[in-house]
C-alpha positions in Angstrom: -10.1 22.7 -1.5 -12.7 22.4 1.3 -13.5 18.8 0.6 -9.8 17.8 0.7 -9.2 19.7 4.0 -12.3 18.1 5.6 -11.1 14.6 4.6 -7.6 15.2 5.9 -9.0 16.4 9.2 -11.3 13.5 9.5 -8.6 10.9 8.9 -6.0 12.6 11.2 -8.4 13.0 14.2 -10.8 10.1 14.0 -9.4 6.9 12.4 -5.7 6.6 13.1 -4.0 5.7 16.3 -0.4 6.3 17.2 1.6 3.1 18.0 5.2 4.1 18.5 8.2 6.1 17.3 11.4 4.3 16.2 14.6 5.4 14.7 15.8 3.6 11.5 19.1 4.0 9.9 19.3 3.6 6.2 22.0 2.2 3.9 21.4 3.8 0.5 23.5 2.7 -2.5 26.1 1.0 -0.3 26.7 3.8 2.3 25.2 4.7 5.6 22.8 7.6 5.0 20.7 9.4 7.6 18.5 8.2 10.4 14.8 8.4 9.9 12.6 8.8 13.0 9.8 6.4 12.2 6.2 6.9 13.3 3.5 4.3 13.2 -0.3 4.4 12.8 -3.1 1.9 12.8 -6.0 2.5 10.5 -9.4 0.8 10.4 -10.3 -0.5 6.9 -12.8 -3.0 5.4 -9.9 -5.5 5.3 -9.1 -5.0 9.0 -6.3 -3.0 10.6 -3.7 -1.5 8.4 -0.4 -0.3 9.8 1.3 2.7 8.1 4.7 4.0 8.9 6.9 6.8 7.8 9.2 9.7 8.7 9.0 13.4 8.2 10.3 12.9 4.7 7.9 10.4 3.5 5.8 7.3 3.8 7.8 4.0 4.2 5.3 1.2 4.6 1.6 0.1 4.4 1.3 -3.2 6.1 -1.8 -5.3 5.3 -3.6 -7.5 7.9 -1.9 -10.8 8.2 1.2 -9.7 6.2 4.3 -11.1 7.7 6.9 -8.6 8.9 9.8 -8.8 6.4 13.2 -9.6 7.5 15.3 -6.5 8.0 17.9 -6.2 5.3 20.7 -3.8 4.8 18.4 -1.2 3.3 16.2 -0.9 6.3 17.7 -2.1 9.6 15.2 -1.6 12.5 16.4 0.1 15.7 16.7 -1.9 18.9 13.6 -2.2 21.2 14.8 0.6 23.5 14.5 3.1 20.6 10.7 2.8 20.8 9.2 5.9 22.3 5.8 7.2 23.3 3.1 8.7 21.0 4.1 11.8 18.9 2.3 13.9 16.3 1.4 12.5 13.0 3.8 13.5 10.1 2.3 15.1 6.9 3.1 12.0 4.8 1.2 9.7 7.3 -1.7 12.2 7.4 -1.9 12.2 3.5 -1.6 8.4 3.5 -4.5 8.0 6.0 -6.6 10.4 4.0 -5.9 8.7 0.7 -6.6 5.2 2.1 -9.8 6.4 3.7 -11.0 7.9 0.3 -9.9 4.7 -1.5 -12.1 2.5 0.7 -15.1 4.8 1.3 -15.1 7.6 -1.3 -13.0 6.6 -4.3 -14.2 9.5 -6.3 -12.3 11.8 -4.0 -8.9 10.1 -4.6 -8.1 12.4 -7.5 -8.5 15.5 -5.2 -6.0 14.3 -2.6 -2.2 14.5 -2.8 -0.1 11.4 -2.8 2.3 11.2 0.1 6.0 11.4 -0.6 7.6 8.0 -0.6 10.8 7.6 1.4 11.3 3.8 1.6 14.8 2.9 0.3 13.4 1.1 -2.7 12.2 4.5 -4.0 15.6 6.2 -3.3 17.6 3.8 -5.4 18.0 3.8 -9.2 16.7 0.3 -10.0 14.3 -1.6 -12.2 12.1 -2.3 -9.2 11.7 1.5 -8.6 11.0 2.1 -12.3 8.3 -0.6 -12.3 6.6 0.6 -9.2 6.5 4.2 -10.4 5.2 3.2 -13.8 2.5 1.2 -12.1 1.5 4.0 -9.9 1.4 6.5 -12.7 -0.2 4.5 -15.5 -2.6 1.8 -14.1 -5.6 3.6 -12.7 -8.4 2.6 -10.3 -10.4 -0.2 -11.8 -7.8 -1.2 -14.4 -5.5 -4.2 -14.5 -2.3 -5.0 -16.3 -0.4 -8.2 -16.9 3.2 -8.7 -15.6 4.4 -8.8 -19.2 2.5 -5.7 -20.1 3.9 -3.9 -17.1 7.5 -5.1 -18.0 6.9 -3.5 -21.5 5.7 -0.3 -20.0 8.8 -0.2 -17.9 10.9 -0.6 -21.0 11.9 -4.3 -20.9 9.2 -6.6 -22.3 11.2 -9.7 -21.5 11.3 -8.9 -17.8 7.9 -10.2 -16.7 9.6 -12.4 -13.9 11.5 -9.4 -12.6 8.2 -7.5 -12.5 6.9 -10.2 -10.2 9.9 -9.7 -8.0 9.2 -5.9 -8.0 5.6 -6.6 -6.9 6.9 -8.7 -4.0 9.2 -5.8 -3.0 6.5 -3.2 -3.0 6.5 -1.6 0.5 3.2 0.4 0.0 0.5 -1.9 -1.4 -2.8 -0.4 -2.4 -1.2 3.0 -2.8 1.2 1.5 -5.4 -1.4 -0.8 -6.8 0.4 -4.2 -7.2 -3.0 -5.9 -6.7 -3.9 -4.7 -10.3 -1.1 -6.7 -11.8 -2.4 -10.1 -12.9 -1.2 -13.1 -15.1 -1.6 -13.0 -18.8 -3.7 -16.1 -18.5 -6.3 -14.3 -16.4 -5.2 -15.8 -13.1 -4.8 -13.5 -10.3 -1.2 -14.3 -9.4 0.2 -13.9 -5.9 -0.1 -11.0 -3.5 1.7 -10.0 -0.3 -1.5 -9.8 1.6 -2.9 -13.1 0.3 -4.9 -13.9 -2.9 -8.2 -13.3 -1.1 -7.2 -9.7 -0.3 -6.1 -9.1 -3.9 -9.5 -10.5 -5.1 -11.4 -8.2 -2.7 -9.5 -5.1 -3.9 -10.2 -5.9 -7.5 -13.9 -6.6 -6.7 -14.1 -3.3 -4.7 -12.7 -1.4 -7.7 -14.9 -3.2 -10.2 -18.0 -2.4 -8.0 -17.1 1.3 -8.0 -16.3 1.7 -11.7 -19.0 -0.6 -13.0 -16.4 -2.7 -14.8 -16.3 -6.5 -14.7 -13.8 -7.7 -12.2 -11.9 -11.0 -12.0 -12.9 -11.5 -8.4 -16.7 -11.3 -8.5 -17.6 -14.9 -9.0 -15.6 -16.7 -6.3 -15.8 -16.8 -2.5 -12.2 -16.7 -0.9 -12.5 -13.0 -0.2 -15.8 -13.4 1.6 -14.4 -16.2 3.6 -11.2 -14.2 4.5 -13.2 -11.2 5.5 -15.4 -13.3 7.7 -12.2 -14.5 9.6 -10.6 -11.1 9.7 -11.8 -10.4 13.2 -13.1 -7.3 15.0 -11.0 -5.0 12.8 -12.9 -5.7 9.6 -16.0 -3.9 8.6 -16.7 -5.0 5.0 -19.0 -3.0 2.9 -22.4 -4.5 2.2 -22.5 -6.2 -1.1 -18.8 -6.4 -1.6 -17.4 -9.7 -3.0 
């Protein structure tokens, strides 16, 4: 598709910047698996700089501005500093992720034309409730929609597991792509978010603006305040909440 090819070329040549290459060894289901050679990119977005990382097999992380680096657990143990290398070529999953994120922020109507990158973080390799919830969220809850924690638990097959759904959202390594910002409280409250409540509010307002649907973030100001303090990396759209 010409439009898709142009968008991919735009995102792979203009926006991303290579940071580093790192080897990461994975423990999957209790055993040492293979080493992933990780590559990192920084992307400009209306929220500020996003960091994406992945290997040849798939995307591992999307890190939001201000998001704390999670402690390395058994599932993803970082390589020592000397494993860092110089710039390398972008992997296909990272190129696809960059194109998808660019479309999400600047041309949401093009998202449906773009392939989703393969996901290779350990949470997507294990047979767990967390993986089941994240996949269900990705497939069912579309742009501009929201779902409660309890509703998502029911969609994942366990209506009583709303608290476990909250834990799954905190474990989501690829926010925005797997849209945990669309999961809200039954009361109407936004709930927590790994990138901060103001970011969650902005994302919901952005989607509401694009779809013409009422959004839960349109009447308050934390997102505007957050974006104002985001620094030189942020370039919010005019008129966004």
